[in-house]
SEFI-120184 format. One record per atom (N, C-alpha, C, CB): residue number from 1; residue in one letter; atom name; x, y, z. Coordinates in steps of 0.1 Angstrom, whole numbers, plus 5000, padded with zeros to 4 digits. Last residue first. Glycine has a CB too. Layout:
REM residues N
(NUM; a; CA; (X; Y; Z)),
...
***
This chain:
REM residues 142
(142; l; N; (9319; 7233; 2317)),
(142; l; CA; (9326; 7221; 2312)),
(142; l; C; (9337; 7217; 2322)),
(142; l; CB; (9331; 7224; 2298)),
(141; f; N; (9307; 7257; 2323)),
(141; f; CA; (9303; 7245; 2331)),
(141; f; C; (9310; 7233; 2327)),
(141; f; CB; (9288; 7244; 2331)),
(140; a; N; (9314; 7276; 2305)),
(140; a; CA; (9318; 7279; 2319)),
(140; a; C; (9315; 7266; 2328)),
(140; a; CB; (9311; 7291; 2324)),
(139; q; N; (9302; 7267; 2281)),
(139; q; CA; (9316; 7266; 2283)),
(139; q; C; (9321; 7267; 2298)),
(139; q; CB; (9323; 7276; 2275)),
(138; m; N; (9275; 7272; 2278)),
(138; m; CA; (9279; 7259; 2285)),
(138; m; C; (9294; 7258; 2288)),
(138; m; CB; (9275; 7247; 2277)),
(137; g; N; (9274; 7294; 2262)),
(137; g; CA; (9270; 7295; 2276)),
(137; g; C; (9274; 7283; 2284)),
(137; g; CB; (9255; 7297; 2276)),
(136; k; N; (9282; 7284; 2237)),
(136; k; CA; (9291; 7293; 2244)),
(136; k; C; (9287; 7294; 2259)),
(136; k; CB; (9291; 7307; 2238)),
(135; r; N; (9258; 7269; 2232)),
(135; r; CA; (9271; 7262; 2233)),
(135; r; C; (9281; 7271; 2241)),
(135; r; CB; (9277; 7259; 2219)),
(134; l; N; (9240; 7291; 2230)),
(134; l; CA; (9239; 7280; 2240)),
(134; l; C; (9252; 7273; 2243)),
(134; l; CB; (9227; 7270; 2236)),
(133; k; N; (9251; 7304; 2207)),
(133; k; CA; (9250; 7311; 2220)),
(133; k; C; (9248; 7301; 2232)),
(133; k; CB; (9237; 7320; 2220)),
(132; e; N; (9247; 7284; 2188)),
(132; e; CA; (9261; 7289; 2191)),
(132; e; C; (9261; 7296; 2205)),
(132; e; CB; (9266; 7298; 2180)),
(131; e; N; (9219; 7283; 2187)),
(131; e; CA; (9227; 7271; 2191)),
(131; e; C; (9242; 7275; 2195)),
(131; e; CB; (9228; 7261; 2180)),
(130; s; N; (9214; 7308; 2178)),
(130; s; CA; (9208; 7304; 2191)),
(130; s; C; (9216; 7292; 2196)),
(130; s; CB; (9193; 7300; 2190)),
(129; e; N; (9226; 7308; 2153)),
(129; e; CA; (9230; 7317; 2163)),
(129; e; C; (9226; 7313; 2177)),
(129; e; CB; (9225; 7331; 2160)),
(128; i; N; (9209; 7288; 2141)),
(128; i; CA; (9223; 7286; 2143)),
(128; i; C; (9229; 7295; 2153)),
(128; i; CB; (9231; 7288; 2129)),
(127; l; N; (9185; 7303; 2141)),
(127; l; CA; (9186; 7290; 2149)),
(127; l; C; (9201; 7287; 2151)),
(127; l; CB; (9179; 7279; 2141)),
(126; q; N; (9192; 7323; 2124)),
(126; q; CA; (9188; 7326; 2138)),
(126; q; C; (9189; 7314; 2147)),
(126; q; CB; (9174; 7332; 2139)),
(125; g; N; (9195; 7308; 2100)),
(125; g; CA; (9206; 7316; 2106)),
(125; g; C; (9204; 7319; 2121)),
(125; g; CB; (9209; 7328; 2098)),
(124; t; N; (9169; 7300; 2097)),
(124; t; CA; (9179; 7290; 2099)),
(124; t; C; (9191; 7297; 2105)),
(124; t; CB; (9183; 7283; 2086)),
(123; l; N; (9158; 7325; 2091)),
(123; l; CA; (9153; 7318; 2103)),
(123; l; C; (9163; 7307; 2107)),
(123; l; CB; (9139; 7312; 2101)),
(122; k; N; (9170; 7330; 2067)),
(122; k; CA; (9172; 7339; 2078)),
(122; k; C; (9169; 7332; 2092)),
(122; k; CB; (9164; 7352; 2077)),
(121; r; N; (9159; 7310; 2051)),
(121; r; CA; (9174; 7311; 2053)),
(121; r; C; (9177; 7319; 2065)),
(121; r; CB; (9181; 7316; 2041)),
(120; a; N; (9133; 7318; 2051)),
(120; a; CA; (9137; 7304; 2057)),
(120; a; C; (9151; 7304; 2060)),
(120; a; CB; (9133; 7293; 2047)),
(119; k; N; (9134; 7343; 2039)),
(119; k; CA; (9129; 7341; 2052)),
(119; k; C; (9133; 7328; 2059)),
(119; k; CB; (9113; 7342; 2052)),
(118; d; N; (9145; 7337; 2013)),
(118; d; CA; (9153; 7345; 2023)),
(118; d; C; (9148; 7344; 2037)),
(118; d; CB; (9153; 7360; 2019)),
(117; d; N; (9139; 7303; 2002)),
(117; d; CA; (9137; 7318; 2002)),
(117; d; C; (9144; 7324; 2014)),
(117; d; CB; (9122; 7321; 2003)),
(116; a; N; (9161; 7278; 1989)),
(116; a; CA; (9151; 7283; 1999)),
(116; a; C; (9151; 7298; 1999)),
(116; a; CB; (9155; 7277; 2013)),
(115; g; N; (9181; 7268; 1973)),
(115; g; CA; (9170; 7275; 1967)),
(115; g; C; (9159; 7280; 1976)),
(115; g; CB; (9164; 7267; 1956)),
(114; s; N; (9197; 7252; 1989)),
(114; s; CA; (9202; 7265; 1985)),
(114; s; C; (9191; 7274; 1978)),
(114; s; CB; (9214; 7264; 1976)),
(113; y; N; (9196; 7229; 2006)),
(113; y; CA; (9184; 7235; 2001)),
(113; y; C; (9187; 7250; 1998)),
(113; y; CB; (9173; 7235; 2012)),
(112; q; N; (9223; 7223; 2012)),
(112; q; CA; (9215; 7213; 2005)),
(112; q; C; (9203; 7220; 1999)),
(112; q; CB; (9210; 7202; 2014)),
(111; n; N; (9231; 7244; 2027)),
(111; n; CA; (9238; 7241; 2015)),
(111; n; C; (9229; 7232; 2006)),
(111; n; CB; (9251; 7234; 2017)),
(110; l; N; (9214; 7243; 2049)),
(110; l; CA; (9215; 7255; 2041)),
(110; l; C; (9221; 7253; 2028)),
(110; l; CB; (9223; 7266; 2049)),
(109; y; N; (9220; 7217; 2058)),
(109; y; CA; (9207; 7219; 2052)),
(109; y; C; (9207; 7232; 2044)),
(109; y; CB; (9196; 7219; 2062)),
(108; q; N; (9246; 7222; 2068)),
(108; q; CA; (9244; 7212; 2057)),
(108; q; C; (9231; 7214; 2050)),
(108; q; CB; (9244; 7197; 2063)),
(107; h; N; (9239; 7239; 2089)),
(107; h; CA; (9248; 7244; 2078)),
(107; h; C; (9246; 7234; 2066)),
(107; h; CB; (9263; 7245; 2082)),
(106; l; N; (9224; 7221; 2104)),
(106; l; CA; (9218; 7233; 2099)),
(106; l; C; (9226; 7239; 2087)),
(106; l; CB; (9216; 7243; 2110)),
(105; s; N; (9244; 7202; 2112)),
(105; s; CA; (9232; 7198; 2104)),
(105; s; C; (9226; 7210; 2097)),
(105; s; CB; (9222; 7191; 2112)),
(104; k; N; (9261; 7218; 2128)),
(104; k; CA; (9266; 7211; 2116)),
(104; k; C; (9255; 7207; 2107)),
(104; k; CB; (9274; 7198; 2120)),
(103; i; N; (9243; 7226; 2148)),
(103; i; CA; (9250; 7236; 2140)),
(103; i; C; (9255; 7229; 2127)),
(103; i; CB; (9261; 7243; 2147)),
(102; g; N; (9237; 7200; 2159)),
(102; g; CA; (9227; 7209; 2154)),
(102; g; C; (9232; 7219; 2144)),
(102; g; CB; (9219; 7216; 2164)),
(101; m; N; (9262; 7192; 2169)),
(101; m; CA; (9255; 7184; 2159)),
(101; m; C; (9244; 7192; 2152)),
(101; m; CB; (9248; 7171; 2165)),
(100; d; N; (9267; 7212; 2188)),
(100; d; CA; (9276; 7210; 2177)),
(100; d; C; (9269; 7202; 2165)),
(100; d; CB; (9288; 7202; 2182)),
(99; c; N; (9245; 7208; 2205)),
(99; c; CA; (9246; 7221; 2198)),
(99; c; C; (9255; 7219; 2186)),
(99; c; CB; (9252; 7232; 2207)),
(98; g; N; (9252; 7183; 2215)),
(98; g; CA; (9239; 7185; 2208)),
(98; g; C; (9240; 7198; 2200)),
(98; g; CB; (9228; 7185; 2218)),
(97; d; N; (9276; 7189; 2229)),
(97; d; CA; (9276; 7179; 2218)),
(97; d; C; (9263; 7181; 2209)),
(97; d; CB; (9276; 7165; 2223)),
(96; t; N; (9265; 7207; 2248)),
(96; t; CA; (9275; 7211; 2238)),
(96; t; C; (9276; 7202; 2226)),
(96; t; CB; (9289; 7212; 2245)),
(95; i; N; (9249; 7189; 2262)),
(95; i; CA; (9243; 7201; 2255)),
(95; i; C; (9252; 7206; 2245)),
(95; i; CB; (9239; 7212; 2265)),
(94; l; N; (9268; 7172; 2273)),
(94; l; CA; (9257; 7167; 2265)),
(94; l; C; (9251; 7178; 2256)),
(94; l; CB; (9246; 7160; 2274)),
(93; r; N; (9284; 7190; 2288)),
(93; r; CA; (9290; 7182; 2277)),
(93; r; C; (9279; 7177; 2268)),
(93; r; CB; (9298; 7170; 2282)),
(92; a; N; (9265; 7199; 2307)),
(92; a; CA; (9272; 7208; 2298)),
(92; a; C; (9278; 7201; 2286)),
(92; a; CB; (9282; 7216; 2305)),
(91; v; N; (9260; 7174; 2320)),
(91; v; CA; (9249; 7181; 2313)),
(91; v; C; (9255; 7191; 2302)),
(91; v; CB; (9239; 7188; 2322)),
(90; t; N; (9285; 7171; 2332)),
(90; t; CA; (9280; 7161; 2322)),
(90; t; C; (9269; 7167; 2314)),
(90; t; CB; (9275; 7149; 2330)),
(89; q; N; (9286; 7194; 2349)),
(89; q; CA; (9296; 7192; 2338)),
(89; q; C; (9291; 7182; 2328)),
(89; q; CB; (9309; 7188; 2344)),
(88; d; N; (9266; 7189; 2367)),
(88; d; CA; (9264; 7199; 2357)),
(88; d; C; (9274; 7199; 2346)),
(88; d; CB; (9265; 7213; 2364)),
(87; s; N; (9261; 7153; 2369)),
(87; s; CA; (9267; 7166; 2373)),
(87; s; C; (9264; 7176; 2363)),
(87; s; CB; (9283; 7164; 2375)),
(86; e; N; (9260; 7121; 2374)),
(86; e; CA; (9250; 7132; 2373)),
(86; e; C; (9257; 7144; 2379)),
(86; e; CB; (9238; 7128; 2382)),
(85; e; N; (9274; 7097; 2358)),
(85; e; CA; (9279; 7108; 2365)),
(85; e; C; (9269; 7120; 2364)),
(85; e; CB; (9293; 7113; 2360)),
(84; m; N; (9259; 7075; 2349)),
(84; m; CA; (9273; 7073; 2353)),
(84; m; C; (9278; 7085; 2361)),
(84; m; CB; (9281; 7071; 2340)),
(83; a; N; (9235; 7087; 2344)),
(83; a; CA; (9235; 7076; 2354)),
(83; a; C; (9249; 7074; 2359)),
(83; a; CB; (9229; 7063; 2348)),
(82; l; N; (9242; 7105; 2324)),
(82; l; CA; (9238; 7110; 2337)),
(82; l; C; (9238; 7100; 2348)),
(82; l; CB; (9225; 7118; 2337)),
(81; k; N; (9246; 7086; 2303)),
(81; k; CA; (9257; 7095; 2308)),
(81; k; C; (9254; 7101; 2322)),
(81; k; CB; (9259; 7107; 2298)),
(80; a; N; (9221; 7074; 2301)),
(80; a; CA; (9233; 7066; 2305)),
(80; a; C; (9244; 7075; 2310)),
(80; a; CB; (9238; 7059; 2292)),
(79; g; N; (9204; 7096; 2295)),
(79; g; CA; (9201; 7088; 2307)),
(79; g; C; (9214; 7080; 2311)),
(79; g; CB; (9190; 7078; 2305)),
(78; t; N; (9215; 7104; 2270)),
(78; t; CA; (9214; 7113; 2281)),
(78; t; C; (9213; 7105; 2295)),
(78; t; CB; (9202; 7123; 2279)),
(77; k; N; (9212; 7080; 2255)),
(77; k; CA; (9225; 7086; 2257)),
(77; k; C; (9225; 7095; 2270)),
(77; k; CB; (9230; 7094; 2245)),
(76; i; N; (9184; 7078; 2255)),
(76; i; CA; (9192; 7067; 2261)),
(76; i; C; (9206; 7072; 2264)),
(76; i; CB; (9193; 7055; 2251)),
(75; t; N; (9176; 7101; 2242)),
(75; t; CA; (9172; 7099; 2256)),
(75; t; C; (9180; 7088; 2262)),
(75; t; CB; (9157; 7094; 2255)),
(74; s; N; (9189; 7097; 2217)),
(74; s; CA; (9192; 7109; 2225)),
(74; s; C; (9188; 7107; 2240)),
(74; s; CB; (9185; 7121; 2220)),
(73; m; N; (9176; 7074; 2208)),
(73; m; CA; (9190; 7074; 2210)),
(73; m; C; (9195; 7086; 2219)),
(73; m; CB; (9198; 7075; 2196)),
(72; m; N; (9149; 7084; 2206)),
(72; m; CA; (9153; 7073; 2215)),
(72; m; C; (9168; 7073; 2218)),
(72; m; CB; (9148; 7060; 2210)),
(71; k; N; (9152; 7103; 2186)),
(71; k; CA; (9147; 7107; 2199)),
(71; k; C; (9151; 7097; 2210)),
(71; k; CB; (9132; 7109; 2199)),
(70; a; N; (9161; 7087; 2164)),
(70; a; CA; (9170; 7098; 2170)),
(70; a; C; (9165; 7102; 2184)),
(70; a; CB; (9169; 7110; 2160)),
(69; v; N; (9139; 7070; 2162)),
(69; v; CA; (9152; 7065; 2165)),
(69; v; C; (9161; 7076; 2171)),
(69; v; CB; (9159; 7058; 2152)),
(68; t; N; (9119; 7088; 2154)),
(68; t; CA; (9118; 7081; 2166)),
(68; t; C; (9131; 7075; 2171)),
(68; t; CB; (9108; 7069; 2165)),
(67; s; N; (9130; 7119; 2140)),
(67; s; CA; (9128; 7105; 2139)),
(67; s; C; (9127; 7098; 2153)),
(67; s; CB; (9139; 7099; 2131)),
(66; p; N; (9110; 7148; 2148)),
(66; p; CA; (9123; 7141; 2148)),
(66; p; C; (9121; 7126; 2146)),
(66; p; CB; (9132; 7145; 2160)),
(65; e; N; (9084; 7159; 2126)),
(65; e; CA; (9088; 7153; 2139)),
(65; e; C; (9102; 7147; 2138)),
(65; e; CB; (9078; 7142; 2144)),
(64; k; N; (9077; 7188; 2110)),
(64; k; CA; (9083; 7175; 2109)),
(64; k; C; (9088; 7171; 2123)),
(64; k; CB; (9095; 7175; 2099)),
(63; g; N; (9047; 7206; 2103)),
(63; g; CA; (9060; 7205; 2108)),
(63; g; C; (9065; 7190; 2106)),
(63; g; CB; (9062; 7209; 2122)),
(62; e; N; (9028; 7209; 2072)),
(62; e; CA; (9029; 7206; 2087)),
(62; e; C; (9044; 7206; 2090)),
(62; e; CB; (9022; 7193; 2091)),
(61; e; N; (9017; 7234; 2049)),
(61; e; CA; (9026; 7222; 2053)),
(61; e; C; (9026; 7221; 2068)),
(61; e; CB; (9040; 7224; 2047)),
(60; d; N; (9009; 7256; 2035)),
(60; d; CA; (8999; 7245; 2038)),
(60; d; C; (9007; 7232; 2041)),
(60; d; CB; (8990; 7243; 2026)),
(59; y; N; (9026; 7277; 2035)),
(59; y; CA; (9027; 7267; 2024)),
(59; y; C; (9018; 7255; 2025)),
(59; y; CB; (9042; 7262; 2023)),
(58; k; N; (9020; 7288; 2059)),
(58; k; CA; (9017; 7296; 2047)),
(58; k; C; (9019; 7287; 2035)),
(58; k; CB; (9028; 7307; 2047)),
(57; l; N; (9029; 7269; 2077)),
(57; l; CA; (9014; 7270; 2075)),
(57; l; C; (9011; 7278; 2062)),
(57; l; CB; (9007; 7276; 2087)),
(56; l; N; (9056; 7275; 2077)),
(56; l; CA; (9051; 7262; 2071)),
(56; l; C; (9036; 7263; 2068)),
(56; l; CB; (9055; 7250; 2080)),
(55; l; N; (9055; 7298; 2092)),
(55; l; CA; (9060; 7299; 2078)),
(55; l; C; (9055; 7286; 2071)),
(55; l; CB; (9075; 7300; 2077)),
(54; a; N; (9047; 7288; 2117)),
(54; a; CA; (9038; 7298; 2110)),
(54; a; C; (9042; 7299; 2095)),
(54; a; CB; (9040; 7312; 2117)),
(53; h; N; (9068; 7272; 2123)),
(53; h; CA; (9055; 7266; 2121)),
(53; h; C; (9046; 7275; 2113)),
(53; h; CB; (9049; 7262; 2135)),
(52; t; N; (9088; 7291; 2127)),
(52; t; CA; (9090; 7280; 2117)),
(52; t; C; (9076; 7275; 2113)),
(52; t; CB; (9099; 7269; 2121)),
(51; e; N; (9078; 7304; 2149)),
(51; e; CA; (9080; 7312; 2136)),
(51; e; C; (9081; 7302; 2125)),
(51; e; CB; (9093; 7320; 2137)),
(50; d; N; (9078; 7284; 2168)),
(50; d; CA; (9065; 7290; 2164)),
(50; d; C; (9066; 7298; 2151)),
(50; d; CB; (9061; 7300; 2175)),
(49; g; N; (9105; 7279; 2169)),
(49; g; CA; (9096; 7269; 2165)),
(49; g; C; (9083; 7274; 2161)),
(49; g; CB; (9094; 7259; 2176)),
(48; l; N; (9114; 7303; 2180)),
(48; l; CA; (9118; 7300; 2166)),
(48; l; C; (9109; 7289; 2161)),
(48; l; CB; (9133; 7296; 2166)),
(47; k; N; (9102; 7300; 2205)),
(47; k; CA; (9099; 7311; 2197)),
(47; k; C; (9102; 7308; 2182)),
(47; k; CB; (9106; 7324; 2202)),
(46; e; N; (9115; 7277; 2214)),
(46; e; CA; (9101; 7277; 2213)),
(46; e; C; (9096; 7288; 2204)),
(46; e; CB; (9094; 7278; 2227)),
(45; h; N; (9142; 7286; 2215)),
(45; h; CA; (9138; 7275; 2206)),
(45; h; C; (9123; 7275; 2204)),
(45; h; CB; (9143; 7262; 2211)),
(44; e; N; (9139; 7305; 2236)),
(44; e; CA; (9143; 7309; 2222)),
(44; e; C; (9139; 7299; 2212)),
(44; e; CB; (9158; 7312; 2222)),
(43; c; N; (9133; 7288; 2257)),
(43; c; CA; (9123; 7298; 2253)),
(43; c; C; (9126; 7303; 2239)),
(43; c; CB; (9123; 7310; 2263)),
(42; k; N; (9156; 7273; 2258)),
(42; k; CA; (9144; 7266; 2255)),
(42; k; C; (9133; 7276; 2251)),
(42; k; CB; (9138; 7259; 2268)),
(41; a; N; (9174; 7293; 2266)),
(41; a; CA; (9176; 7286; 2253)),
(41; a; C; (9163; 7279; 2249)),
(41; a; CB; (9188; 7276; 2254)),
(40; n; N; (9165; 7299; 2291)),
(40; n; CA; (9164; 7309; 2281)),
(40; n; C; (9166; 7303; 2267)),
(40; n; CB; (9175; 7320; 2283)),
(39; h; N; (9170; 7274; 2304)),
(39; h; CA; (9156; 7279; 2303)),
(39; h; C; (9155; 7290; 2292)),
(39; h; CB; (9152; 7286; 2316)),
(38; l; N; (9198; 7274; 2302)),
(38; l; CA; (9190; 7264; 2296)),
(38; l; C; (9176; 7268; 2294)),
(38; l; CB; (9191; 7251; 2304)),
(37; i; N; (9204; 7297; 2318)),
(37; i; CA; (9209; 7296; 2304)),
(37; i; C; (9200; 7286; 2296)),
(37; i; CB; (9224; 7292; 2303)),
(36; n; N; (9193; 7288; 2342)),
(36; n; CA; (9188; 7300; 2336)),
(36; n; C; (9192; 7300; 2321)),
(36; n; CB; (9193; 7313; 2342)),
(35; r; N; (9209; 7267; 2349)),
(35; r; CA; (9195; 7264; 2347)),
(35; r; C; (9189; 7276; 2339)),
(35; r; CB; (9188; 7263; 2360)),
(34; m; N; (9233; 7281; 2353)),
(34; m; CA; (9232; 7271; 2342)),
(34; m; C; (9218; 7268; 2338)),
(34; m; CB; (9240; 7258; 2345)),
(33; p; N; (9227; 7296; 2376)),
(33; p; CA; (9231; 7303; 2363)),
(33; p; C; (9230; 7293; 2351)),
(33; p; CB; (9245; 7308; 2364)),
(32; k; N; (9222; 7274; 2394)),
(32; k; CA; (9211; 7283; 2390)),
(32; k; C; (9215; 7290; 2377)),
(32; k; CB; (9207; 7293; 2401)),
(31; a; N; (9234; 7242; 2393)),
(31; a; CA; (9238; 7256; 2393)),
(31; a; C; (9227; 7264; 2387)),
(31; a; CB; (9251; 7258; 2385)),
(30; k; N; (9222; 7217; 2389)),
(30; k; CA; (9222; 7222; 2402)),
(30; k; C; (9225; 7237; 2402)),
(30; k; CB; (9233; 7215; 2410)),
(29; v; N; (9200; 7200; 2367)),
(29; v; CA; (9211; 7209; 2369)),
(29; v; C; (9210; 7216; 2382)),
(29; v; CB; (9210; 7220; 2357)),
(28; r; N; (9178; 7184; 2363)),
(28; r; CA; (9190; 7178; 2369)),
(28; r; C; (9201; 7187; 2372)),
(28; r; CB; (9195; 7166; 2361)),
(27; d; N; (9160; 7198; 2349)),
(27; d; CA; (9157; 7195; 2363)),
(27; d; C; (9168; 7189; 2370)),
(27; d; CB; (9145; 7186; 2364)),
(26; m; N; (9171; 7197; 2322)),
(26; m; CA; (9170; 7210; 2330)),
(26; m; C; (9168; 7207; 2345)),
(26; m; CB; (9158; 7218; 2325)),
(25; v; N; (9172; 7175; 2306)),
(25; v; CA; (9183; 7177; 2316)),
(25; v; C; (9181; 7189; 2325)),
(25; v; CB; (9196; 7180; 2308)),
(24; e; N; (9149; 7173; 2291)),
(24; e; CA; (9154; 7161; 2297)),
(24; e; C; (9165; 7164; 2308)),
(24; e; CB; (9161; 7152; 2287)),
(23; e; N; (9146; 7198; 2280)),
(23; e; CA; (9137; 7194; 2290)),
(23; e; C; (9142; 7182; 2298)),
(23; e; CB; (9123; 7191; 2284)),
(22; l; N; (9167; 7197; 2260)),
(22; l; CA; (9167; 7207; 2271)),
(22; l; C; (9158; 7203; 2283)),
(22; l; CB; (9164; 7221; 2267)),
(21; s; N; (9157; 7177; 2243)),
(21; s; CA; (9169; 7175; 2250)),
(21; s; C; (9171; 7185; 2262)),
(21; s; CB; (9181; 7178; 2241)),
(20; q; N; (9133; 7190; 2234)),
(20; q; CA; (9132; 7177; 2241)),
(20; q; C; (9145; 7175; 2250)),
(20; q; CB; (9130; 7165; 2232)),
(19; i; N; (9145; 7211; 2220)),
(19; i; CA; (9136; 7214; 2232)),
(19; i; C; (9135; 7201; 2240)),
(19; i; CB; (9122; 7218; 2227)),
(18; g; N; (9158; 7197; 2200)),
(18; g; CA; (9166; 7206; 2210)),
(18; g; C; (9157; 7208; 2222)),
(18; g; CB; (9169; 7219; 2203)),
(17; m; N; (9137; 7186; 2186)),
(17; m; CA; (9147; 7177; 2192)),
(17; m; C; (9155; 7185; 2203)),
(17; m; CB; (9157; 7172; 2181)),
(16; k; N; (9124; 7209; 2177)),
(16; k; CA; (9117; 7199; 2186)),
(16; k; C; (9127; 7190; 2193)),
(16; k; CB; (9107; 7191; 2178)),
(15; i; N; (9145; 7218; 2160)),
(15; i; CA; (9140; 7226; 2172)),
(15; i; C; (9133; 7217; 2182)),
(15; i; CB; (9131; 7238; 2167)),
(14; g; N; (9146; 7199; 2141)),
(14; g; CA; (9157; 7201; 2149)),
(14; g; C; (9153; 7209; 2162)),
(14; g; CB; (9168; 7209; 2142)),
(13; s; N; (9121; 7202; 2129)),
(13; s; CA; (9124; 7189; 2135)),
(13; s; C; (9136; 7191; 2145)),
(13; s; CB; (9128; 7179; 2124)),
(12; n; N; (9123; 7228; 2119)),
(12; n; CA; (9112; 7224; 2128)),
(12; n; C; (9116; 7212; 2136)),
(12; n; CB; (9099; 7222; 2120)),
(11; c; N; (9144; 7225; 2101)),
(11; c; CA; (9146; 7234; 2112)),
(11; c; C; (9135; 7230; 2123)),
(11; c; CB; (9144; 7248; 2108)),
(10; e; N; (9132; 7207; 2082)),
(10; e; CA; (9144; 7203; 2090)),
(10; e; C; (9146; 7212; 2102)),
(10; e; CB; (9156; 7203; 2081)),
(9; k; N; (9111; 7224; 2074)),
(9; k; CA; (9108; 7212; 2080)),
(9; k; C; (9120; 7206; 2088)),
(9; k; CB; (9103; 7201; 2070)),
(8; l; N; (9126; 7245; 2061)),
(8; l; CA; (9118; 7248; 2073)),
(8; l; C; (9114; 7235; 2081)),
(8; l; CB; (9105; 7255; 2068)),
(7; l; N; (9137; 7230; 2040)),
(7; l; CA; (9146; 7237; 2050)),
(7; l; C; (9138; 7239; 2063)),
(7; l; CB; (9152; 7250; 2044)),
(6; a; N; (9114; 7223; 2026)),
(6; a; CA; (9123; 7212; 2031)),
(6; a; C; (9132; 7218; 2042)),
(6; a; CB; (9132; 7206; 2020)),
(5; v; N; (9103; 7248; 2019)),
(5; v; CA; (9096; 7239; 2027)),
(5; v; C; (9105; 7228; 2034)),
(5; v; CB; (9084; 7232; 2019)),
(4; t; N; (9125; 7256; 2002)),
(4; t; CA; (9120; 7264; 2014)),
(4; t; C; (9113; 7255; 2024)),
(4; t; CB; (9111; 7276; 2009)),
(3; d; N; (9126; 7237; 1982)),
(3; d; CA; (9137; 7239; 1991)),
(3; d; C; (9133; 7247; 2003)),
(3; d; CB; (9148; 7247; 1984)),
(2; d; N; (9100; 7242; 1970)),
(2; d; CA; (9104; 7229; 1976)),
(2; d; C; (9115; 7230; 1986)),
(2; d; CB; (9107; 7219; 1965)),
(1; m; N; (9102; 7268; 1960)),
(1; m; CA; (9094; 7266; 1971)),
(1; m; C; (9097; 7252; 1978)),
(1; m; CB; (9079; 7266; 1967)),
***
């Protein structure tokens, strides 16, 4: 059970970080198809976040907030990159980088918390798939 809760908390934190990142850039995107991809990804993340939260509640656990430092660093990086060049290509690069980091972290957590139950592992897999789908969607805008 400890591995299950730990994995779910990491997923919860990552989902919150992903949603924050998507919200930071969505209004700056000019191409409607790209905005649609980002909007759909945000909706998927919110759905997975709700599922993660529901599973955590079954264990009488709360979600995990992303670290303040990580949130600040992400906001600063996004702001700085877009200040230098506000373009859909810049947003696509930022989102792709974020997806890469998320996918890598999620695989690490799957290995680290190998005793997690099947539901938590499946949800983590769905989150990885969502990140991979978003990353692939950004390729046309790089």
